[in-house]
C-alpha positions as CSV (number, residue, x, y, z in Angstrom):
1,M,136.6,103.0,111.4
2,P,134.6,100.5,109.2
3,R,133.1,102.0,106.1
4,W,129.6,100.5,106.6
5,K,127.3,100.7,109.6
6,A,125.9,97.4,111.0
7,L,122.7,96.5,109.3
8,P,119.5,96.6,111.5
9,D,119.0,93.5,113.6
10,E,115.3,93.4,112.6
11,L,116.0,92.9,109.0
12,D,114.9,89.7,107.4
13,P,118.0,87.4,106.8
14,Q,117.3,87.4,103.1
15,V,117.2,91.2,102.9
16,K,120.3,91.4,105.0
17,E,122.2,89.0,102.8
18,F,121.2,91.0,99.7
19,A,122.3,94.3,101.3
20,T,125.6,92.8,102.3
21,Q,126.0,91.6,98.6
22,L,125.4,95.1,97.4
23,R,128.0,96.5,99.7
24,R,130.6,93.9,98.5
25,L,130.0,95.0,94.9
26,V,130.4,98.7,95.7
27,D,133.6,97.9,97.6
28,R,135.0,95.7,94.9
29,G,134.4,98.5,92.4
30,G,136.1,101.1,94.6
31,L,133.1,103.3,94.4
32,S,132.0,106.0,96.8
33,V,128.3,106.6,97.3
34,A,128.6,109.8,95.4
35,A,130.3,108.1,92.5
36,L,127.7,105.3,92.6
37,S,124.9,107.9,92.3
38,D,126.6,109.6,89.3
39,R,127.1,106.3,87.4
40,T,123.8,104.7,88.1
41,G,121.5,107.7,88.0
42,Y,120.0,107.0,91.4
43,A,120.2,109.7,94.1
44,K,123.0,109.5,96.8
45,T,120.4,109.6,99.6
46,S,118.6,106.6,97.9
47,W,121.8,104.5,97.7
48,E,122.5,105.3,101.4
49,R,119.2,103.8,102.3
50,Y,119.6,100.8,100.0
51,L,123.1,100.0,101.4
52,N,122.1,100.5,105.0
53,G,119.1,98.3,104.8
54,R,116.5,101.0,105.4
55,L,115.0,100.5,101.9
56,L,115.0,97.7,99.4
57,A,116.8,98.8,96.2
58,P,114.5,98.7,93.2
59,K,115.3,96.3,90.3
60,G,116.5,99.1,88.1
61,A,119.1,100.3,90.6
62,V,120.3,96.7,91.0
63,V,120.7,96.3,87.2
64,A,122.5,99.6,87.1
65,L,124.9,98.5,89.9
66,A,125.6,95.3,88.0
67,E,126.5,97.2,84.9
68,V,128.9,99.7,86.6
69,T,130.6,96.8,88.5
70,D,130.8,94.4,85.6
71,T,128.6,91.8,87.5
72,D,126.3,89.3,85.9
73,P,122.9,90.9,86.4
74,V,121.0,87.5,86.3
75,H,122.4,86.3,89.5
76,L,122.1,89.6,91.2
77,T,118.4,90.0,90.2
78,T,117.7,86.5,91.4
79,M,118.9,87.6,94.8
80,W,116.9,90.8,94.5
81,E,113.7,88.8,93.8
82,L,114.2,86.7,96.9
83,A,114.8,89.8,99.0
84,E,111.8,91.5,97.5
85,R,109.6,88.7,98.6
86,A,111.0,88.7,102.1
87,W,110.6,92.6,102.3
88,S,106.9,92.2,101.2
89,R,106.4,89.6,104.0
90,S,107.9,92.0,106.5
91,E,105.7,94.8,105.4
92,M,102.6,92.5,105.7
93,R,103.7,91.6,109.3
94,H,104.2,95.3,110.1
95,D,100.8,96.1,108.8
96,M,99.2,93.4,110.9
97,T,101.1,94.6,114.0
98,M,99.9,98.1,113.4
99,E,96.3,96.9,113.0
100,A,96.6,95.0,116.3
101,I,97.9,98.1,118.0
102,R,95.0,100.1,116.7
103,I,92.5,97.5,117.9
104,S,94.1,97.4,121.3
105,Q,94.0,101.2,121.5
106,A,90.3,101.3,120.5
107,R,89.5,98.7,123.2
108,A,91.4,100.6,125.8
109,A,89.6,103.8,124.9
110,L,86.3,102.1,125.0
111,G,87.1,100.9,128.5
112,E,87.1,104.5,129.6
113,F,83.3,104.6,129.4
114,G,83.1,102.4,132.5
115,A,81.1,99.2,133.3
116,P,77.7,98.8,131.7
117,P,74.7,99.7,133.9
118,A,73.5,97.0,136.3
119,T,70.9,94.6,134.8
120,S,69.0,94.1,138.1
121,A,68.7,95.4,141.6
122,T,71.6,94.3,143.8
123,T,72.1,94.0,147.5
124,A,74.4,96.3,149.4
125,A,76.4,93.3,150.6
126,G,77.8,90.9,148.0
127,G,76.1,92.6,145.0
128,K,73.9,89.5,144.3
129,A,70.4,89.9,143.0
130,P,67.7,88.8,145.5
131,R,65.6,85.8,144.8
132,R,62.1,85.0,145.6
133,A,61.7,81.9,147.8
134,G,61.1,78.8,145.8
135,S,62.0,80.4,142.4
136,A,65.0,79.3,140.3
137,V,64.0,81.2,137.1
138,A,66.1,84.2,136.0
139,M,64.5,87.3,134.4
140,P,63.7,86.4,130.8
141,G,66.2,87.9,128.3
142,I,68.9,88.5,130.8
143,A,72.2,86.5,130.4
144,G,73.8,84.8,133.3
145,P,77.4,85.3,134.5
146,A,80.2,85.2,131.9
147,G,77.7,85.2,129.1
148,V,76.1,81.8,130.0
149,S,72.3,81.7,129.7
150,P,70.6,81.0,132.9
151,T,68.9,77.6,133.1
152,I,65.4,76.8,134.5
153,P,65.3,73.7,136.7
154,P,62.6,71.0,135.8
155,Q,59.3,72.0,137.3
156,P,57.2,69.4,139.3
157,T,54.4,67.9,137.3
158,A,50.8,68.2,138.4
159,P,47.7,66.3,137.3
160,D,46.4,69.4,135.8
161,A,48.7,72.2,134.9
162,N,45.8,74.6,134.7
163,R,44.7,74.1,138.4
164,R,45.1,77.1,140.6
165,E,46.6,77.2,144.0
166,G,44.5,75.6,146.7
167,T,42.9,73.0,144.4
168,G,45.5,70.2,145.1
169,S,48.2,71.1,142.6
170,R,51.7,72.2,143.7
171,G,51.4,75.6,142.1
172,P,52.0,77.1,138.7
173,A,54.8,75.9,136.4
174,T,56.6,79.3,136.8
175,P,56.5,81.9,139.5
176,A,54.3,84.9,139.0
177,A,56.1,87.9,137.5
178,P,56.9,90.4,140.2
179,P,54.9,93.7,140.3
180,G,56.4,96.3,137.9
181,G,58.5,93.7,136.0
182,G,57.3,95.1,132.6
183,R,58.5,98.6,133.4
184,R,61.8,97.2,134.7
185,R,62.4,95.2,131.5
186,L,61.5,98.2,129.4
187,T,64.0,100.4,131.3
188,M,66.7,97.8,131.0
189,F,66.1,97.5,127.3
190,L,66.3,101.2,126.7
191,A,69.5,101.3,128.8
192,G,71.0,98.6,126.7
193,V,70.1,100.5,123.4
194,V,71.8,103.6,124.7
195,G,74.9,101.6,125.7
196,V,75.2,100.0,122.3
197,A,74.8,103.4,120.6
198,V,77.6,104.8,122.8
199,V,79.9,101.9,121.9
200,I,79.2,102.2,118.1
201,A,79.8,106.0,118.3
202,A,83.1,105.5,120.1
203,V,84.3,102.9,117.6
204,L,83.4,105.2,114.6
205,F,85.2,108.1,116.2
206,L,88.4,106.1,117.0
207,T,88.6,104.4,113.6
208,G,87.4,107.2,111.3
209,G,84.5,105.2,109.9
210,D,85.7,101.6,109.8
211,G,88.6,99.3,110.8
212,D,90.8,100.4,107.9
213,G,90.2,104.1,108.2
214,K,88.7,104.1,104.6
215,K,85.5,105.7,103.6
216,N,82.5,103.6,102.7
217,Q,83.0,102.4,99.2
218,G,79.3,101.5,98.7
219,N,77.9,105.1,98.9
220,G,79.8,106.5,96.0
221,T,82.6,108.2,98.0
222,S,86.3,107.7,97.2
223,A,88.2,104.9,99.0
224,T,91.5,106.7,98.7
225,P,92.6,109.2,101.3
226,S,91.7,112.9,100.6
227,T,93.4,116.0,101.6
228,G,91.2,116.1,104.6
229,T,93.2,113.3,106.2
230,S,96.4,115.3,106.3
231,S,96.2,115.7,110.0
232,R,96.8,111.9,110.4
233,L,99.7,111.6,107.9
234,P,103.3,111.1,108.9
235,A,105.6,114.1,109.4
236,G,106.8,115.4,106.1
237,V,103.9,113.9,104.0
238,K,101.9,116.8,102.5
239,C,99.2,115.0,100.5
240,A,97.1,111.9,100.3
241,G,94.9,110.3,97.6
242,A,93.2,112.7,95.3
243,G,95.2,115.6,96.8
244,C,98.4,114.0,95.4
245,T,97.3,113.8,91.7
246,G,99.4,115.9,89.5
247,K,102.0,116.7,92.2
248,D,105.7,115.8,92.5
249,A,106.3,112.7,94.7
250,E,109.5,113.9,96.3
251,A,108.1,117.4,97.0
252,M,105.1,116.0,98.7
253,G,107.1,113.7,100.9
254,C,105.8,110.5,99.2
255,S,109.1,109.0,98.2
256,G,112.1,107.7,100.2
257,D,111.1,105.2,102.8
258,L,107.4,105.4,101.9
259,V,107.7,104.1,98.3
260,T,108.0,100.7,96.8
261,T,108.5,99.5,93.2
262,A,105.3,97.8,92.3
263,K,106.1,96.8,88.7
264,T,109.2,96.7,86.6
265,V,110.0,96.0,82.9
266,A,112.9,96.6,80.6
267,V,112.4,98.7,77.5
268,G,115.7,98.4,75.6
269,A,118.4,99.5,77.9
270,T,115.9,101.6,80.0
271,T,114.2,100.3,83.1
272,L,110.5,101.3,83.4
273,E,108.8,101.2,86.9
274,V,105.5,101.9,88.6
275,R,106.4,103.5,91.9
276,Y,103.7,103.3,94.6
277,S,103.3,104.9,98.1
278,R,100.7,103.3,100.2
279,T,100.8,106.1,102.7
280,C,100.0,108.7,100.1
281,G,97.6,106.5,98.2
282,A,99.3,107.4,94.9
283,A,101.5,105.9,92.1
284,W,103.8,107.4,89.5
285,G,105.9,106.2,86.6
286,R,109.7,106.3,86.4
287,I,112.4,105.5,83.8
288,T,116.1,105.0,84.7
289,G,119.1,104.5,82.5
290,A,117.3,106.5,79.9
291,A,118.5,109.2,77.4
292,Q,117.4,112.6,76.1
293,G,114.1,112.3,74.3
294,D,112.9,109.3,76.2
295,S,109.5,109.8,77.9
296,V,107.3,107.9,80.4
297,R,103.6,108.1,81.1
298,L,101.4,106.7,83.9
299,A,97.7,105.9,83.4
300,A,95.1,105.0,86.2
301,G,91.5,105.1,85.1
302,T,90.9,108.2,83.2
303,T,93.9,110.0,84.5
304,T,97.3,110.2,82.7
305,E,100.4,111.9,83.8
306,R,103.7,112.3,81.7
307,G,107.4,112.9,82.2
308,S,110.4,113.1,79.9
309,I,114.1,113.6,79.7
310,T,114.8,117.0,78.0
311,A,118.4,117.7,79.1
312,A,121.5,115.8,77.8
313,G,123.2,113.8,80.4
314,D,120.0,113.1,82.5
315,T,119.2,109.5,82.9
316,I,116.0,109.5,85.1
317,A,112.5,110.9,84.5
318,Y,109.3,110.4,86.3
319,T,105.7,111.4,86.1
320,P,103.6,113.4,88.6
321,M,101.5,111.2,90.9
322,V,98.1,109.7,90.3
323,A,95.8,108.7,93.1
324,V,95.1,104.9,93.2
325,R,93.6,102.5,95.7
326,D,96.5,100.0,95.0
327,A,99.3,99.7,92.6
328,A,97.5,97.2,90.4
329,Q,95.3,100.1,89.0
330,A,98.3,101.9,87.5
331,K,100.0,101.2,84.2
332,A,103.3,102.8,83.0
333,C,104.6,103.0,79.5
334,A,107.8,104.3,78.1
335,T,108.6,105.7,74.6
336,L,112.3,105.9,73.7
337,A,113.8,108.4,71.4
338,S,114.6,105.5,69.1
339,G,110.9,104.8,68.7
340,Q,110.9,101.7,70.9
341,Q,107.9,101.4,73.3
342,G,107.0,99.2,76.2
343,C,104.5,99.1,79.1
344,T,104.1,97.3,82.4
345,T,101.3,94.8,82.8
């Protein structure tokens, strides 16, 4: 039986090539996934995702793999950068597809309200509105078929447009309004207003306030998800937005396939990262390849969370989460036991 499962067919070729290269390095080093986890400081389950193409390995893990397999990290990180760009493009395409699905579902749901009320009286046979003899003028303000405005044919000219019937003219320029026309137009106008209100209410109900499911940012409310949105979160995710601040990412289900590495910087031999989960609307800081006494902090706005390595032999530390609208709002800094410091941009 082959050691590795076939990589998913939907993977971008650049990502597939990168995952294949990682597998070759692991095979060349004679490492099991458990041994790889022990020597790099990254969890066994994480490496299984990296090597099977379900998650793109962060740069820190790639550098750690290069070290334990005596591989030049420069070439490997170059391949990682290309794969990371391809992965981001795939995520963008996925987001656009999901948005298109939501729009399609909204349109289908709106269709359940049925056809709009008739705009004029129709005949029992054929459904066409009756016309008055000699009149080619549609009701003012009513659109014709397929959204095309009705046209008014040229009217015959008369020596005096103000002459009344019976004085030698060919009649008025336009036909007289039918009795009750004002009341009918008012009724149709009110029906149109009610129809628009129903459509708007349905859209707001289906989309949760707007097309992105975010709250209005202009009225002082938060644009990040709140704990009230938990009913719409994926299975296993226990918080969103402000509800995630101060909590552990793994315990809240925000890590794994839902997290990406937004920023990476080397501080000595330690890799400092900003980790970001779009689903949870939160970010946290992480250091890998670290040593006892090293610490990491993450700041976003006025909120700061900290983490540190307190036990000998540990190589990874991360902060609790901080709610952010996007990863650009978060900044991570590391302070090593040696006194060396560094931050992400």
